[in-house]
N, C-alpha and C positions, 0 to 999 in steps of 0.2 A: 837795236832800238826796236820792240816794236808794240805794234796800243790792243789796249783791251775789244777793240774792236777786232782785231786780226786773231784773235789768243780766240774772243768769241767762236772769228767763223771757223775755226779750223777743227775746237771745239763740237760746235753744233756741224758739217760733217763728218766727222767721225760717230755722231749720238742721231744723225739721221736728224736730224730737226730742220725745216726747211727755211722755221716762222723766224718772220726778224727781228732784228735785235733793238729792246725793250729798253730807253736809254731816263733816266731822271736824276731828278733834280740836283747837285752838289750838293758834299751835305759839310759843316766843319768837322776839319778834319783831315779831308780827302784828297791827294797827293796831284798832280793834275800832271805831272810827268816825272821817265824813272829813265834811266839810264845804267846800264850797269856794263864790268866791264871787266873778266877775269884774267886780265893782263898783268893784274899783280898776284894770282892765282899760279899764272901759270910761272912770273920769275920764287915767289916761296914755297910752293910746294912742286913743282916741276906739275902743275895739273892744266892738261886742254880735254872742253866737255868733248866726250863720245859720240852722244847723242841728239840730235836736231832740238829744240823745242818741238814742229812737228810732232816728226818717231814719240817725241816723253810726252806729249798733249795723246797724244792716237795708245799709247803703249801705260797712261795711265786710264784714256775710256776704257779701252777694252777693259781695264781690270776692276773697279769696278761695275762697271757690265758683271762682270763674274759671282762676282759680291754678293749682284740681287737674283739671281739665276736657281 
């Protein structure tokens, strides 16, 4: 399980953002908590993740930076 705050921290780090996160009020329909498990994908598809969340976010930030250069 990963919080949106942790995702913000990782993305901010790779973007060079040093400011604080801005939190808004909850909106109708917002999901307050979700946690996914890849066990069924392993059983059904023989699939396991090869990239950590942190590495995947780093790669994604890098890709977006390349698109804007």
